[in-house]
LORO-431134 format. One line per 5 residues: number of its first residue (from 1); for each residue x, y, z of N, C-alpha, C. Coordinates in steps of 0.02 Angstrom, whole numbers, always signed. Layout:
# residues N
NUM = X Y Z X Y Z X Y Z | ...;
END
This chain:
# residues 160
1 = +509 +327 +630 +528 +325 +563 +467 +315 +521 | +458 +353 +468 +401 +345 +424 +411 +295 +375 | +356 +266 +353 +354 +214 +297 +305 +234 +246 | +317 +219 +185 +273 +229 +129 +236 +167 +111 | +171 +170 +96 +134 +112 +71 +98 +132 +9;
6 = +113 +100 -46 +80 +112 -111 +25 +57 -114 | -38 +76 -125 -95 +27 -133 -122 +43 -204 | -121 -8 -248 -146 -6 -316 -217 -31 -316 | -265 +12 -337 -334 -4 -339 -359 -12 -410 | -408 -55 -423 -442 -61 -486 -511 -89 -474;
11 = -560 -47 -480 -630 -64 -472 -645 -99 -402 | -623 -63 -352 -632 -85 -282 -686 -50 -244 | -734 -17 -275 -783 +22 -246 -820 -16 -189 | -840 -81 -197 -870 -119 -146 -828 -137 -91 | -760 -133 -97 -712 -153 -47 -692 -96 -1;
16 = -706 -39 -21 -678 +21 +17 -732 +50 +66 | -712 +45 +134 -755 +75 +184 -723 +140 +197 | -746 +195 +172 -714 +256 +172 -704 +282 +244 | -756 +274 +286 -747 +302 +356 -696 +262 +392 | -692 +196 +386 -644 +153 +415 -575 +172 +398;
21 = -566 +181 +329 -502 +201 +304 -476 +268 +332 | -523 +317 +336 -509 +382 +360 -484 +375 +436 | -525 +341 +473 -506 +331 +546 -440 +298 +555 | -428 +250 +518 -361 +211 +525 -305 +257 +508 | -312 +290 +447 -257 +333 +422 -241 +391 +468;
26 = -294 +422 +492 -289 +477 +537 -250 +457 +601 | -254 +398 +623 -224 +374 +684 -154 +349 +668 | -133 +353 +607 -68 +330 +582 -23 +383 +550 | +0 +427 +588 +36 +486 +561 +106 +462 +537 | +126 +398 +552 +194 +372 +537 +193 +339 +469;
31 = +134 +339 +433 +133 +306 +366 +111 +353 +313 | +148 +357 +261 +126 +396 +201 +92 +347 +150 | +26 +361 +135 -7 +317 +90 -9 +349 +21 | +6 +307 -30 -2 +331 -100 -52 +281 -131 | -112 +308 -147 -165 +267 -182 -153 +278 -256;
36 = -151 +224 -292 -146 +225 -367 -208 +191 -395 | -248 +234 -427 -311 +208 -459 -294 +191 -532 | -298 +126 -546 -275 +100 -608 -336 +91 -655 | -361 +149 -678 -420 +155 -723 -484 +114 -698 | -503 +132 -640 -564 +102 -614 -624 +129 -656;
41 = -673 +84 -668 -734 +103 -704 -793 +118 -658 | -781 +102 -595 -835 +112 -547 -819 +178 -506 | -845 +182 -442 -835 +242 -403 -773 +237 -359 | -726 +195 -374 -667 +187 -332 -626 +254 -329 | -620 +289 -382 -578 +351 -384 -613 +404 -339;
46 = -680 +403 -343 -718 +453 -302 -709 +440 -227 | -709 +375 -210 -700 +360 -138 -630 +374 -117 | -580 +359 -161 -511 +374 -143 -498 +450 -133 | -532 +488 -177 -529 +562 -173 -558 +584 -104 | -613 +554 -81 -645 +572 -16 -596 +558 +39;
51 = -562 +501 +37 -511 +483 +88 -456 +532 +88 | -429 +548 +26 -374 +593 +17 -394 +665 +49 | -454 +688 +32 -474 +753 +57 -477 +754 +132 | -497 +700 +162 -505 +692 +238 -433 +684 +272 | -388 +655 +236 -326 +636 +262 -265 +665 +223;
56 = -273 +731 +201 -226 +762 +155 -154 +762 +177 | -142 +759 +243 -70 +761 +263 -32 +695 +253 | -63 +641 +248 -30 +583 +235 -57 +531 +183 | -95 +562 +136 -127 +520 +83 -113 +559 +15 | -86 +526 -32 -76 +551 -99 -118 +506 -148;
61 = -138 +533 -201 -183 +497 -249 -154 +504 -320 | -139 +451 -356 -121 +449 -425 -176 +419 -463 | -201 +454 -514 -250 +430 -561 -222 +409 -626 | -226 +347 -643 -197 +320 -709 -260 +309 -754 | -261 +344 -808 -321 +347 -850 -325 +291 -896;
66 = -277 +244 -903 -286 +185 -942 -255 +127 -902 | -284 +66 -907 -265 +15 -866 -194 -9 -890 | -149 -12 -839 -79 -33 -850 -61 -92 -805 | -3 -119 -816 +14 -181 -776 +26 -160 -700 | +28 -211 -661 +39 -201 -591 +109 -165 -580;
71 = +159 -190 -616 +225 -163 -615 +227 -92 -633 | +194 -71 -686 +193 -2 -704 +156 +43 -656 | +100 +17 -630 +66 +56 -576 +109 +65 -518 | +144 +10 -499 +186 +13 -442 +239 +64 -453 | +271 +67 -509 +322 +114 -527 +301 +187 -526;
76 = +236 +198 -549 +210 +264 -544 +204 +288 -473 | +180 +246 -427 +174 +259 -355 +242 +271 -327 | +288 +225 -343 +356 +229 -316 +392 +292 -336 | +387 +309 -399 +415 +371 -426 +391 +431 -387 | +322 +434 -375 +294 +488 -343 +318 +491 -270;
81 = +321 +433 -232 +342 +431 -166 +417 +453 -158 | +458 +428 -202 +528 +446 -194 +539 +520 -213 | +501 +549 -254 +510 +622 -273 +481 +664 -220 | +428 +644 -187 +396 +687 -137 +414 +681 -66 | +439 +620 -45 +452 +610 +24 +526 +579 +31;
86 = +555 +589 +91 +617 +558 +105 +601 +496 +145 | +583 +442 +114 +569 +383 +145 +619 +324 +131 | +643 +291 +178 +688 +235 +167 +652 +170 +157 | +586 +165 +173 +549 +104 +170 +483 +119 +130 | +471 +88 +74 +412 +94 +35 +392 +24 +16;
91 = +332 +8 +36 +298 -55 +16 +244 -46 -31 | +224 -96 -66 +168 -89 -113 +122 -151 -104 | +61 -140 -124 +12 -193 -121 -38 -180 -180 | -55 -236 -215 -102 -232 -269 -172 -261 -236 | -223 -223 -234 -289 -247 -204 -315 -303 -240;
96 = -306 -312 -304 -329 -365 -342 -298 -431 -312 | -232 -433 -301 -201 -494 -276 -230 -513 -205 | -241 -465 -160 -266 -487 -99 -338 -502 -100 | -376 -468 -141 -450 -487 -153 -454 -556 -177 | -416 -576 -225 -416 -644 -252 -412 -696 -195;
101 = -372 -677 -143 -360 -723 -86 -412 -716 -32 | -459 -673 -44 -512 -666 +10 -499 -623 +65 | -446 -578 +59 -423 -530 +111 -464 -469 +106 | -490 -442 +164 -524 -379 +157 -478 -319 +163 | -493 -269 +130 -448 -211 +131 -446 -176 +203;
106 = -505 -179 +236 -499 -145 +301 -454 -181 +350 | -450 -247 +343 -402 -285 +383 -327 -268 +366 | -319 -257 +302 -249 -237 +278 -230 -167 +305 | -272 -121 +298 -263 -52 +318 -249 -55 +396 | -286 -90 +431 -278 -94 +504 -211 -128 +518;
111 = -191 -178 +481 -128 -212 +493 -74 -163 +481 | -74 -131 +427 -21 -81 +412 -9 -29 +466 | -67 -9 +494 -65 +44 +545 -35 +13 +607 | -48 -47 +626 -28 -79 +692 +40 -111 +687 | +64 -129 +624 +127 -170 +618 +180 -134 +580;
116 = +178 -67 +581 +230 -29 +540 +300 -50 +557 | +316 -60 +625 +390 -75 +642 +409 -142 +618 | +363 -190 +619 +376 -259 +594 +387 -260 +519 | +347 -217 +484 +354 -211 +412 +422 -182 +396 | +445 -134 +432 +511 -101 +422 +568 -153 +438;
121 = +560 -193 +488 +604 -244 +504 +613 -293 +450 | +557 -318 +419 +554 -362 +366 +595 -331 +305 | +581 -267 +290 +617 -239 +232 +692 -235 +247 | +711 -215 +309 +782 -213 +325 +813 -282 +317 | +780 -335 +335 +805 -402 +330 +817 -415 +255;
126 = +766 -403 +212 +768 -416 +141 +828 -378 +111 | +838 -314 +132 +895 -278 +107 +960 -306 +122 | +968 -330 +184 +1031 -357 +210 +1047 -429 +174 | +996 -464 +152 +1011 -531 +125 +1010 -530 +52 | +996 -474 +23 +994 -468 -53 +1065 -463 -82;
131 = +1079 -501 -133 +1145 -502 -159 +1153 -446 -215 | +1100 -431 -248 +1104 -380 -301 +1090 -309 -270 | +1129 -264 -295 +1119 -190 -272 +1051 -168 -295 | +1015 -137 -245 +948 -111 -263 +947 -51 -302 | +907 -51 -354 +897 +12 -394 +839 +48 -361;
136 = +820 +103 -386 +765 +142 -362 +699 +101 -352 | +679 +68 -404 +612 +29 -398 +623 -39 -364 | +682 -64 -364 +691 -129 -326 +693 -115 -250 | +699 -56 -230 +694 -43 -159 +621 -42 -133 | +579 -43 -176 +503 -50 -156 +490 -125 -142;
141 = +467 -138 -84 +454 -214 -69 +378 -228 -68 | +366 -290 -73 +296 -315 -72 +274 -323 +2 | +221 -287 +18 +192 -295 +82 +156 -363 +88 | +133 -388 +33 +99 -452 +31 +152 -510 +50 | +218 -501 +27 +268 -547 +44 +276 -550 +123;
146 = +276 -487 +149 +282 -481 +221 +225 -520 +256 | +165 -505 +237 +105 -538 +263 +105 -616 +255 | +128 -639 +195 +122 -709 +183 +178 -753 +216 | +240 -726 +214 +295 -768 +235 +328 -754 +303 | +330 -693 +321 +368 -676 +379 +330 -683 +445;
151 = +268 -662 +450 +228 -665 +509 +164 -703 +501 | +167 -770 +503 +112 -813 +494 +55 -798 +545 | +72 -777 +604 +17 -763 +652 -27 -703 +628 | +2 -661 +588 -40 -605 +563 -79 -632 +501 | -45 -669 +457 -79 -695 +399 -131 -742 +412;
156 = -124 -780 +466 -180 -827 +481 -246 -794 +498 | -241 -732 +528 -299 -693 +540 -333 -671 +473 | -295 -670 +416 -322 -650 +355 -339 -714 +313 | -318 -773 +339 -337 -832 +300 -292 -833 +235 | -234 -814 +234 -187 -818 +176 -157 -881 +170;
END
């Protein structure tokens, strides 16, 4: 089963190891990535374009030309993912939130690629325990919630 991961970037040029991202993503055919560039002023967009070009089969890129809220950027990515792919599980992550906690993007990309099934199980559990019916955008879950609360053995490696 495929999973979608929306990653929101803003001025992350120094945090993106293009070759590492490409190698991890190419080894992860079961994940559709949607990179959302939220008006970066540095070379973030260029690096994301390089990754997309190298991994065109499972990487999409959305460029937002003016800085918008995390929620709006997440909705842009979710709207694209729901329209383009038939995915039951879509998670999102804002790089600013994890960067503020000292987590490296390479470690996150690697974690997504190695723990896809656990992330899906987390989302299924959230869906079953939720009292309110999910709308389109409420079906998108926070991957950071998964990393922080459900699997502490994984998060301890990230020092969260």
